GUDRENKE-121552 format. One record per residue (C-alpha): x, y, z; residue in three letters; residue number from 0. Coordinates in pm, whole numbers, plus 32768, in hexadecimal, padded with zeros to 4 digits. Each point is the difference from the previous one (the first is absolute). Layout:
BEGIN
+------+------+------+-----+-----+
:   xx :   yy :   zz :   r :   k :
+------+------+------+-----+-----+
:    X :    Y :    Z : ALA : NUM :
...
+------+------+------+-----+-----+
//
This chain:
BEGIN
+------+------+------+-----+-----+
:   xx :   yy :   zz :   r :   k :
+------+------+------+-----+-----+
: 7D7B : 843F : 7C5D : UNK :   0 :
: 8007 : 7F13 : 8124 : UNK :   1 :
: 80EE : 7FF7 : 8126 : UNK :   2 :
: 807E : 7EF8 : 80F1 : UNK :   3 :
: 7F30 : 7FA2 : 811F : UNK :   4 :
: 812F : 801A : 80DD : UNK :   5 :
: 809A : 813A : 7F7C : UNK :   6 :
: 8148 : 7FD1 : 80AB : UNK :   7 :
: 8038 : 7ED3 : 7F11 : UNK :   8 :
: 8081 : 80B7 : 7ECD : UNK :   9 :
: 800E : 7EB5 : 7F2B : UNK :  10 :
: 7F44 : 806A : 7EBD : UNK :  11 :
: 7F8F : 7EA4 : 7FD0 : UNK :  12 :
: 7F76 : 7FD3 : 815E : UNK :  13 :
: 7EBA : 7F2F : 7FC5 : UNK :  14 :
: 7F18 : 80C4 : 80EF : UNK :  15 :
: 7F8B : 8148 : 7F7A : UNK :  16 :
: 7EEA : 8106 : 804D : UNK :  17 :
: 7F9B : 814A : 7F65 : UNK :  18 :
: 8083 : 812F : 80A1 : UNK :  19 :
: 7F0A : 80C7 : 80D1 : UNK :  20 :
: 7F31 : 80F8 : 7F41 : UNK :  21 :
: 7F58 : 8119 : 80D1 : UNK :  22 :
: 7F4F : 8147 : 7FB1 : UNK :  23 :
: 7FA9 : 8118 : 80F3 : UNK :  24 :
: 7E91 : 8063 : 8001 : UNK :  25 :
: 7F37 : 811A : 80AC : UNK :  26 :
: 807E : 8131 : 80C2 : UNK :  27 :
: 8011 : 8087 : 815C : UNK :  28 :
: 7F8E : 7F1C : 810E : UNK :  29 :
: 7F6D : 7F02 : 7F0A : UNK :  30 :
: 8142 : 7FD2 : 7F3D : UNK :  31 :
: 804C : 7E89 : 7FD9 : UNK :  32 :
: 80E3 : 7F10 : 7F34 : UNK :  33 :
: 7F5E : 7EF5 : 7F16 : UNK :  34 :
: 80CE : 7EC9 : 7FE0 : UNK :  35 :
: 7FB0 : 7FC3 : 7E8E : UNK :  36 :
: 8085 : 7EA5 : 7FD0 : UNK :  37 :
: 7FDD : 7F7A : 8165 : UNK :  38 :
: 7F42 : 7EBC : 7F7F : UNK :  39 :
: 8117 : 7FB6 : 7F0B : UNK :  40 :
: 8105 : 801F : 8105 : UNK :  41 :
: 7F30 : 7F32 : 80F3 : UNK :  42 :
: 7FD4 : 7EE0 : 7EF0 : UNK :  43 :
: 8185 : 7FFA : 7FCA : UNK :  44 :
: 8032 : 7FE6 : 817D : UNK :  45 :
: 7EF1 : 7EF8 : 8023 : UNK :  46 :
: 7F5C : 80C4 : 8115 : UNK :  47 :
: 7EA2 : 80A7 : 8021 : UNK :  48 :
: 800B : 817B : 7F96 : UNK :  49 :
: 7F74 : 8077 : 8145 : UNK :  50 :
: 812D : 7F7A : 80C4 : UNK :  51 :
: 80E8 : 80E5 : 7F1E : UNK :  52 :
: 7F1E : 812E : 8032 : UNK :  53 :
: 7FCF : 7FD1 : 8177 : UNK :  54 :
: 816C : 7FD9 : 801E : UNK :  55 :
: 803F : 8152 : 7F54 : UNK :  56 :
: 7F0C : 8099 : 80FA : UNK :  57 :
: 80AA : 7F75 : 8133 : UNK :  58 :
: 815C : 8055 : 7F94 : UNK :  59 :
: 7FAA : 815C : 7F7A : UNK :  60 :
: 7F0B : 804A : 812C : UNK :  61 :
: 7EE4 : 8043 : 7EF0 : UNK :  62 :
: 7E9B : 7F93 : 7FDB : UNK :  63 :
: 7FB6 : 7F2A : 7ED9 : UNK :  64 :
: 7ED5 : 7FB9 : 7F21 : UNK :  65 :
: 7FE1 : 7EAC : 7F5A : UNK :  66 :
: 7EEC : 7FC3 : 7EF8 : UNK :  67 :
: 804E : 7EB2 : 7F43 : UNK :  68 :
: 7ED8 : 800F : 7F1F : UNK :  69 :
: 8072 : 8144 : 7F6E : UNK :  70 :
: 8173 : 7F8D : 8019 : UNK :  71 :
: 8043 : 814B : 80BF : UNK :  72 :
: 80F0 : 8024 : 8111 : UNK :  73 :
: 8044 : 8146 : 80BA : UNK :  74 :
: 8101 : 8066 : 810A : UNK :  75 :
: 7FB5 : 815B : 80A2 : UNK :  76 :
: 8103 : 8105 : 7FD2 : UNK :  77 :
: 810D : 8033 : 7EE9 : UNK :  78 :
: 80EA : 7EE1 : 7FCA : UNK :  79 :
: 80FE : 7FE3 : 7EE1 : UNK :  80 :
: 8012 : 7EB7 : 7F4A : UNK :  81 :
: 815E : 7FDE : 8064 : UNK :  82 :
: 7F9F : 8016 : 8167 : UNK :  83 :
: 7EEA : 7F00 : 7FE9 : UNK :  84 :
: 80F8 : 7F1D : 7F46 : UNK :  85 :
: 80EF : 801C : 811B : UNK :  86 :
: 7EDA : 7FB4 : 8103 : UNK :  87 :
: 7FA6 : 7ED1 : 7F33 : UNK :  88 :
: 8166 : 7F7A : 8021 : UNK :  89 :
: 7FB2 : 7FE7 : 817B : UNK :  90 :
: 7EC1 : 7F3E : 7FBD : UNK :  91 :
: 80B0 : 7F18 : 7F15 : UNK :  92 :
: 8111 : 7FBC : 8103 : UNK :  93 :
: 7EF9 : 7FCD : 811D : UNK :  94 :
: 7EDF : 7F51 : 7F5D : UNK :  95 :
: 807A : 7F75 : 7EAE : UNK :  96 :
: 8166 : 7F7E : 7FF8 : UNK :  97 :
: 8041 : 7EAE : 80A4 : UNK :  98 :
: 80B6 : 8039 : 8148 : UNK :  99 :
: 80F8 : 7EE2 : 7FAD : UNK : 100 :
: 8046 : 8004 : 7E85 : UNK : 101 :
: 7F7E : 8167 : 7FBA : UNK : 102 :
: 7F2E : 7F6B : 7EDB : UNK : 103 :
: 7EB0 : 80C1 : 7FC8 : UNK : 104 :
: 7F45 : 7EC2 : 7FAB : UNK : 105 :
: 7F43 : 7FFB : 8153 : UNK : 106 :
: 7E9D : 7FFC : 8074 : UNK : 107 :
: 7F91 : 8078 : 8148 : UNK : 108 :
: 7F74 : 7EFC : 80F6 : UNK : 109 :
: 7F3D : 8055 : 8141 : UNK : 110 :
: 804D : 7EF5 : 80F4 : UNK : 111 :
: 7F13 : 7F64 : 8100 : UNK : 112 :
: 80B0 : 80D0 : 810C : UNK : 113 :
: 7FC2 : 814E : 7F37 : UNK : 114 :
: 8165 : 8021 : 7F8E : UNK : 115 :
: 8065 : 8065 : 7EAD : UNK : 116 :
: 80FD : 7F49 : 7F26 : UNK : 117 :
: 807F : 8013 : 7EAA : UNK : 118 :
: 7FE4 : 7EAC : 7F5B : UNK : 119 :
: 8111 : 7FE6 : 7EFE : UNK : 120 :
: 7FBE : 7F38 : 7EC5 : UNK : 121 :
: 816E : 8014 : 7F96 : UNK : 122 :
: 80BB : 7F7B : 8139 : UNK : 123 :
: 7ED5 : 7F67 : 80B8 : UNK : 124 :
: 8042 : 80B9 : 8139 : UNK : 125 :
: 7F12 : 80C7 : 80CA : UNK : 126 :
: 8076 : 8133 : 80A4 : UNK : 127 :
: 7F48 : 80F2 : 80FC : UNK : 128 :
: 7F99 : 8163 : 7FC3 : UNK : 129 :
: 8014 : 8125 : 80F6 : UNK : 130 :
: 7EAE : 7FF0 : 80BA : UNK : 131 :
: 8060 : 8156 : 808F : UNK : 132 :
: 7FC1 : 80BB : 7EC4 : UNK : 133 :
: 7E9E : 8084 : 7FDB : UNK : 134 :
: 7FE0 : 7F60 : 7EB4 : UNK : 135 :
: 8006 : 7EAD : 80B1 : UNK : 136 :
: 7EDD : 8053 : 80B8 : UNK : 137 :
: 7F49 : 8062 : 7ECB : UNK : 138 :
: 8066 : 7EB2 : 7F54 : UNK : 139 :
: 7F84 : 7F3F : 8126 : UNK : 140 :
: 7EBB : 80A2 : 7FDE : UNK : 141 :
: 7FFD : 7FE8 : 7E91 : UNK : 142 :
: 80A2 : 7ECE : 7F95 : UNK : 143 :
: 8067 : 7FCC : 7E8E : UNK : 144 :
: 7ED9 : 7F00 : 7FDE : UNK : 145 :
: 7F14 : 810E : 8046 : UNK : 146 :
: 8048 : 80A7 : 7EC9 : UNK : 147 :
: 7F3D : 7F79 : 7ED4 : UNK : 148 :
: 80D7 : 7F0E : 7F3A : UNK : 149 :
: 7F9F : 80BE : 7EB5 : UNK : 150 :
: 8070 : 8146 : 8095 : UNK : 151 :
: 815A : 7F95 : 8079 : UNK : 152 :
: 8021 : 7EAE : 7F9F : UNK : 153 :
: 8030 : 7F6F : 815E : UNK : 154 :
: 80CE : 7EC5 : 8018 : UNK : 155 :
: 7F84 : 7F91 : 7EA3 : UNK : 156 :
: 809B : 8133 : 7F65 : UNK : 157 :
: 80EF : 7FF4 : 7EE0 : UNK : 158 :
: 816C : 7FFF : 805E : UNK : 159 :
: 8046 : 816D : 8060 : UNK : 160 :
: 8156 : 8012 : 7F4D : UNK : 161 :
: 809E : 8032 : 7E9E : UNK : 162 :
: 8107 : 7F39 : 7F5D : UNK : 163 :
: 813E : 80C2 : 7FBB : UNK : 164 :
: 800A : 7F93 : 7E8F : UNK : 165 :
: 7F76 : 7F08 : 7F1B : UNK : 166 :
: 8081 : 7E9C : 7FCB : UNK : 167 :
: 8091 : 7FCD : 7EAD : UNK : 168 :
: 7ED9 : 7FF7 : 7F17 : UNK : 169 :
: 7EEA : 8096 : 80E1 : UNK : 170 :
: 7F7C : 8043 : 8160 : UNK : 171 :
: 7FE9 : 8134 : 80D2 : UNK : 172 :
: 808C : 814C : 7F9B : UNK : 173 :
: 80E3 : 80C1 : 80E5 : UNK : 174 :
: 7F26 : 8128 : 7FF0 : UNK : 175 :
: 7EB9 : 7F3C : 8066 : UNK : 176 :
: 7F71 : 807A : 814F : UNK : 177 :
: 7F6A : 7ED6 : 80DB : UNK : 178 :
: 7E98 : 7FB1 : 7F93 : UNK : 179 :
: 7ED7 : 7FD2 : 80E5 : UNK : 180 :
: 7E8E : 8032 : 8006 : UNK : 181 :
: 7F52 : 8155 : 8002 : UNK : 182 :
: 7F54 : 80A5 : 8134 : UNK : 183 :
: 7E9C : 7FDF : 8045 : UNK : 184 :
: 7FAD : 7FFF : 8175 : UNK : 185 :
: 7FB1 : 813F : 80BA : UNK : 186 :
: 809A : 806A : 814E : UNK : 187 :
: 8043 : 8144 : 80AF : UNK : 188 :
: 80EB : 803D : 8134 : UNK : 189 :
: 80A6 : 8128 : 80A1 : UNK : 190 :
: 815C : 7FFA : 8094 : UNK : 191 :
: 8096 : 8068 : 8149 : UNK : 192 :
: 8142 : 80DB : 802B : UNK : 193 :
: 8126 : 7F37 : 8040 : UNK : 194 :
: 816E : 7FC4 : 7F8E : UNK : 195 :
: 80F9 : 7EEF : 8011 : UNK : 196 :
: 8176 : 8008 : 7FAC : UNK : 197 :
: 8064 : 7F0F : 7EF6 : UNK : 198 :
: 80DF : 7F15 : 80D0 : UNK : 199 :
: 7FFD : 7ED8 : 7EFE : UNK : 200 :
: 8151 : 8030 : 7F47 : UNK : 201 :
: 7FAB : 7EF0 : 7F0C : UNK : 202 :
: 80F7 : 7F4E : 7F30 : UNK : 203 :
: 7FC2 : 7FD5 : 7E8F : UNK : 204 :
: 7ED9 : 7F2B : 7FAF : UNK : 205 :
: 8090 : 7EBB : 7FA4 : UNK : 206 :
: 7F8B : 7EAF : 7F6D : UNK : 207 :
: 7FF7 : 8087 : 7E8D : UNK : 208 :
: 7FB9 : 7F2D : 7ED6 : UNK : 209 :
: 8125 : 7FC8 : 7F02 : UNK : 210 :
: 8057 : 7F9F : 7EA5 : UNK : 211 :
: 7F07 : 7F2B : 7F39 : UNK : 212 :
: 7EC5 : 809F : 8091 : UNK : 213 :
: 806F : 814A : 807A : UNK : 214 :
: 8136 : 80C0 : 7FA8 : UNK : 215 :
: 80BD : 80CB : 810B : UNK : 216 :
: 8139 : 80C4 : 803F : UNK : 217 :
: 80EB : 800B : 8125 : UNK : 218 :
: 80B8 : 8115 : 80B0 : UNK : 219 :
: 816B : 7FC4 : 8049 : UNK : 220 :
: 8076 : 80BA : 8137 : UNK : 221 :
: 7F7E : 7FA8 : 8163 : UNK : 222 :
: 7FCB : 816F : 8050 : UNK : 223 :
: 7F12 : 8020 : 7EBD : UNK : 224 :
: 7F1F : 7EFB : 80A6 : UNK : 225 :
: 7FED : 80B2 : 814F : UNK : 226 :
: 7EBB : 809C : 806B : UNK : 227 :
: 8019 : 8171 : 802D : UNK : 228 :
: 7EE3 : 8083 : 80C2 : UNK : 229 :
: 80A5 : 8152 : 8055 : UNK : 230 :
: 7F2F : 813A : 7FB9 : UNK : 231 :
: 80EA : 8061 : 7EEB : UNK : 232 :
: 7FD4 : 7EB6 : 7F4E : UNK : 233 :
: 7E94 : 8006 : 801C : UNK : 234 :
: 7FEA : 8165 : 7F6D : UNK : 235 :
: 80EA : 7F98 : 7EF7 : UNK : 236 :
: 7F28 : 7ED4 : 7FA7 : UNK : 237 :
: 7EC9 : 80E2 : 8018 : UNK : 238 :
: 8094 : 80F5 : 7F0E : UNK : 239 :
: 805F : 7EEA : 7F10 : UNK : 240 :
: 7E9A : 7F89 : 800E : UNK : 241 :
: 7F6A : 8151 : 7FDA : UNK : 242 :
: 80A4 : 803B : 7EB2 : UNK : 243 :
: 7FB5 : 7E99 : 7F95 : UNK : 244 :
: 816D : 7FB7 : 7FD0 : UNK : 245 :
: 80E6 : 7ED8 : 8046 : UNK : 246 :
: 816E : 7FDF : 7FD0 : UNK : 247 :
: 807B : 800B : 7E95 : UNK : 248 :
: 80D8 : 7ECD : 805A : UNK : 249 :
: 7EF5 : 7F24 : 8086 : UNK : 250 :
: 7F01 : 8060 : 7EDE : UNK : 251 :
: 8102 : 7F93 : 7F0B : UNK : 252 :
: 803B : 7EB4 : 80AA : UNK : 253 :
: 7E80 : 7FDC : 8009 : UNK : 254 :
: 7FEC : 804C : 7E92 : UNK : 255 :
: 810F : 7EFD : 7FAF : UNK : 256 :
: 7F58 : 7EF4 : 80CC : UNK : 257 :
: 7EA3 : 8049 : 7F6F : UNK : 258 :
: 809A : 8005 : 7EAF : UNK : 259 :
: 8098 : 7E97 : 8034 : UNK : 260 :
: 7EC0 : 7F82 : 8087 : UNK : 261 :
: 7F1A : 808E : 7EED : UNK : 262 :
: 80C4 : 7F54 : 7EDE : UNK : 263 :
: 7F40 : 7EE8 : 7F53 : UNK : 264 :
: 8146 : 7F4D : 7FFB : UNK : 265 :
: 8136 : 8026 : 80D7 : UNK : 266 :
: 80E2 : 810B : 7F66 : UNK : 267 :
: 8161 : 7F97 : 7F7D : UNK : 268 :
: 8123 : 8064 : 80AF : UNK : 269 :
: 8041 : 8107 : 7F06 : UNK : 270 :
: 7EAC : 809D : 8030 : UNK : 271 :
: 8028 : 7FF3 : 8185 : UNK : 272 :
: 8150 : 80B4 : 7FDE : UNK : 273 :
: 7F72 : 8103 : 7F10 : UNK : 274 :
: 7EDB : 8046 : 80DB : UNK : 275 :
: 80CA : 8028 : 8135 : UNK : 276 :
: 80ED : 80ED : 7F3E : UNK : 277 :
: 7EDD : 80B9 : 7F8A : UNK : 278 :
: 7F70 : 8032 : 8166 : UNK : 279 :
: 816F : 804F : 8073 : UNK : 280 :
: 7FF1 : 7EF7 : 811A : UNK : 281 :
: 8136 : 7F37 : 7F9F : UNK : 282 :
: 80C6 : 8094 : 810B : UNK : 283 :
: 7EF2 : 7FBA : 8112 : UNK : 284 :
: 8048 : 7EBB : 80BD : UNK : 285 :
: 7E97 : 7FD4 : 8040 : UNK : 286 :
: 7FC8 : 7FA1 : 7EA0 : UNK : 287 :
: 809A : 7EAD : 805B : UNK : 288 :
: 7EE2 : 7FCA : 80F5 : UNK : 289 :
: 7EF8 : 805A : 7EFF : UNK : 290 :
: 809F : 7F03 : 7F0E : UNK : 291 :
: 801A : 7EFB : 8106 : UNK : 292 :
: 7E8D : 8012 : 8027 : UNK : 293 :
: 7F8B : 803A : 7EA7 : UNK : 294 :
: 80C0 : 7F12 : 7F26 : UNK : 295 :
: 7FD1 : 7E9F : 8090 : UNK : 296 :
: 7EF5 : 7F01 : 8042 : UNK : 297 :
: 800F : 7E8A : 8076 : UNK : 298 :
: 8121 : 7FB8 : 7F1E : UNK : 299 :
: 80D8 : 8108 : 8093 : UNK : 300 :
: 8140 : 7F23 : 800B : UNK : 301 :
: 8002 : 7FE6 : 7E7F : UNK : 302 :
: 7F90 : 8164 : 7FD2 : UNK : 303 :
: 8126 : 8087 : 80BA : UNK : 304 :
: 80EC : 7F6F : 7F0D : UNK : 305 :
: 7F41 : 8097 : 7EDB : UNK : 306 :
: 803B : 8165 : 807F : UNK : 307 :
: 8160 : 7FD0 : 8072 : UNK : 308 :
: 809E : 80F6 : 7F0A : UNK : 309 :
: 7F03 : 810B : 8053 : UNK : 310 :
: 802F : 7FE0 : 8175 : UNK : 311 :
: 817A : 8009 : 7FE3 : UNK : 312 :
: 7FDA : 8145 : 7F36 : UNK : 313 :
: 7F1E : 80A4 : 80F5 : UNK : 314 :
: 8071 : 7F8E : 8153 : UNK : 315 :
: 813B : 80DC : 800F : UNK : 316 :
: 8028 : 7FFF : 8182 : UNK : 317 :
: 7FB1 : 7F3F : 8138 : UNK : 318 :
: 7ECD : 80D9 : 803C : UNK : 319 :
: 7F63 : 7F79 : 7EC8 : UNK : 320 :
: 8050 : 7EA0 : 8077 : UNK : 321 :
: 7F6F : 8041 : 815F : UNK : 322 :
: 7EBD : 8080 : 7F64 : UNK : 323 :
: 7FEA : 7EE4 : 7F15 : UNK : 324 :
: 8024 : 7F04 : 811B : UNK : 325 :
: 7EF2 : 80C7 : 80C8 : UNK : 326 :
: 7F15 : 7FE6 : 7ED5 : UNK : 327 :
: 803D : 7E83 : 7FED : UNK : 328 :
: 7FC1 : 7FFF : 816E : UNK : 329 :
: 7EAB : 8097 : 7FD4 : UNK : 330 :
: 7FBD : 7F3D : 7ED5 : UNK : 331 :
: 801B : 7EB9 : 80C0 : UNK : 332 :
: 7FA7 : 8062 : 815A : UNK : 333 :
: 7EBA : 80C8 : 7FB8 : UNK : 334 :
: 7F63 : 7F6D : 7EC4 : UNK : 335 :
: 80BC : 7EC2 : 7F8B : UNK : 336 :
: 8035 : 7F48 : 8162 : UNK : 337 :
: 7FF4 : 7EB9 : 7F4A : UNK : 338 :
: 8139 : 805E : 7F48 : UNK : 339 :
: 80CF : 8051 : 8138 : UNK : 340 :
: 80A5 : 7EA4 : 8005 : UNK : 341 :
: 808B : 8052 : 7E93 : UNK : 342 :
: 80C5 : 8127 : 809C : UNK : 343 :
: 8149 : 7F32 : 7FFD : UNK : 344 :
: 7FD8 : 7FC6 : 7E8E : UNK : 345 :
: 7FB2 : 8160 : 7FC0 : UNK : 346 :
: 813E : 806C : 80B9 : UNK : 347 :
: 80C8 : 7F07 : 7F40 : UNK : 348 :
: 7F98 : 80B2 : 7EBC : UNK : 349 :
: 8044 : 8157 : 808C : UNK : 350 :
: 815D : 7F8F : 8066 : UNK : 351 :
: 8057 : 7F2B : 7ECE : UNK : 352 :
: 7FA4 : 8124 : 7F22 : UNK : 353 :
: 80AF : 80FE : 80C3 : UNK : 354 :
: 7EB9 : 80C3 : 8029 : UNK : 355 :
: 802B : 801F : 8181 : UNK : 356 :
: 815C : 7FEF : 80AA : UNK : 357 :
: 8053 : 7EFA : 8101 : UNK : 358 :
: 801B : 8109 : 810E : UNK : 359 :
: 7E91 : 8080 : 7FD3 : UNK : 360 :
: 7F81 : 7E99 : 7FF1 : UNK : 361 :
: 80AA : 7FAF : 8145 : UNK : 362 :
: 7F81 : 813F : 80A7 : UNK : 363 :
: 7EA7 : 7FAC : 7F85 : UNK : 364 :
: 7FF8 : 7E9C : 806F : UNK : 365 :
: 80A2 : 802E : 8158 : UNK : 366 :
: 7F39 : 8124 : 8081 : UNK : 367 :
: 7E8F : 804D : 8005 : UNK : 368 :
: 7F78 : 815B : 7FCF : UNK : 369 :
: 7EB9 : 80B9 : 8008 : UNK : 370 :
: 8069 : 80ED : 7EE5 : UNK : 371 :
: 7F43 : 7F50 : 7EEE : UNK : 372 :
: 7EFE : 7F1D : 80B1 : UNK : 373 :
: 7F95 : 7FCD : 816B : UNK : 374 :
: 8102 : 7F66 : 80DD : UNK : 375 :
: 7F5C : 7EAB : 8025 : UNK : 376 :
: 7FDA : 7FDA : 7E7C : UNK : 377 :
: 8173 : 8075 : 7FD4 : UNK : 378 :
: 806C : 7EF4 : 80FA : UNK : 379 :
: 7F21 : 7EEF : 7F46 : UNK : 380 :
: 8092 : 805E : 7E9E : UNK : 381 :
: 8164 : 802D : 8068 : UNK : 382 :
: 8007 : 7ECB : 80CA : UNK : 383 :
: 7FB4 : 7F49 : 7EB4 : UNK : 384 :
: 814E : 8074 : 7F76 : UNK : 385 :
: 80C2 : 7F40 : 8108 : UNK : 386 :
: 805D : 7EE4 : 7F16 : UNK : 387 :
: 80B3 : 80D7 : 7EFA : UNK : 388 :
: 8097 : 80DA : 8117 : UNK : 389 :
: 808F : 7EC0 : 808E : UNK : 390 :
: 808D : 7FA2 : 7EBA : UNK : 391 :
: 809E : 8157 : 7FD2 : UNK : 392 :
: 80A1 : 7FEA : 8158 : UNK : 393 :
: 808C : 7E9D : 7FB9 : UNK : 394 :
: 8073 : 806E : 7EA8 : UNK : 395 :
: 80C6 : 8120 : 80A1 : UNK : 396 :
: 808A : 7F17 : 8102 : UNK : 397 :
: 8082 : 7F0C : 7EE8 : UNK : 398 :
: 808D : 8127 : 7F42 : UNK : 399 :
: 80C5 : 806F : 8138 : UNK : 400 :
: 807E : 7EA5 : 804F : UNK : 401 :
: 806E : 7FEA : 7E93 : UNK : 402 :
: 80C4 : 8146 : 801C : UNK : 403 :
: 80A5 : 7F7D : 8137 : UNK : 404 :
: 8074 : 7EC3 : 7F66 : UNK : 405 :
: 8098 : 80CB : 7ED8 : UNK : 406 :
+------+------+------+-----+-----+
//
């Protein structure tokens, strides 16, 4: 089982995954401590040296730590449940992993000549500063990422620390794969100081997610479902879900449906698509439209939409389905097939002419950007491309009104 690096993003097809923290309490009395069993695996997924994570645990929990990279053994003094460590790890991810601009975890730590720490984002290209007041920042300045052997943590040449949410049709990365990296080999030992920091980085969901042909994703519908809830109650709820190894039935079914489509040697027929959705009991979930928008198409999307018209008309029974489908198209174009953005007017023509998407929903989509499905700047770029068709619709409406007046 793997979980989203940004746990506040509940998208089951979110590209960036990590294994949940596994911990075991050892010893007794004053010598009791918690062993983080898979610390190196988590570190590889986050593209950070393992000692950074362990030292962060020590600082946040006010506990001493023991780091032995050659034995792949990492200890935090005291008794700490996996759910607690996972919550603390969320703070590390917010402060030292996620891009401060696009909230993407594809970042590297850079130490500037002025001894500042920045996250260099490979997704949006921006460099955002990290909080130098945190004790871990001092540790990083003294122990730069380059100081860790490339074979133990991968350094800047490490494999991409992320997993694709699903295969492309016919092959690729499985949704259940955990980010791969090199094995640990270097030895280091450090002890931590007592200290604590409140998590003041209420992050948004990690954005910049791959879509469609290379990575299948799903989309939430309501704005409040995308909100980042950092309340104690929400954290406890997420921790409880993690502890029992459960995710919502709804998301797991969408996950299964998306993986099933991606895993077929040939694209399933409309009948097969419908039967599988019925079998999983997700035909009433509007988010199925987002999955379909990102799973069924490739560069020939304009013609492929027509091929599935009957299926879409049968499945899209409300405006919520239509909104999700347009959102999926937005991701498909804006995050993975940017070269196809100019084709959007032709796509909308097909959706309009085949009565797949209503004129009202197309107008809303083409006249107002949204950060619900993609980052705001990407949304503006994609939806701006719809202007020729929106203009045509507006002119057509004006002509109809004039015709009515003449009659």
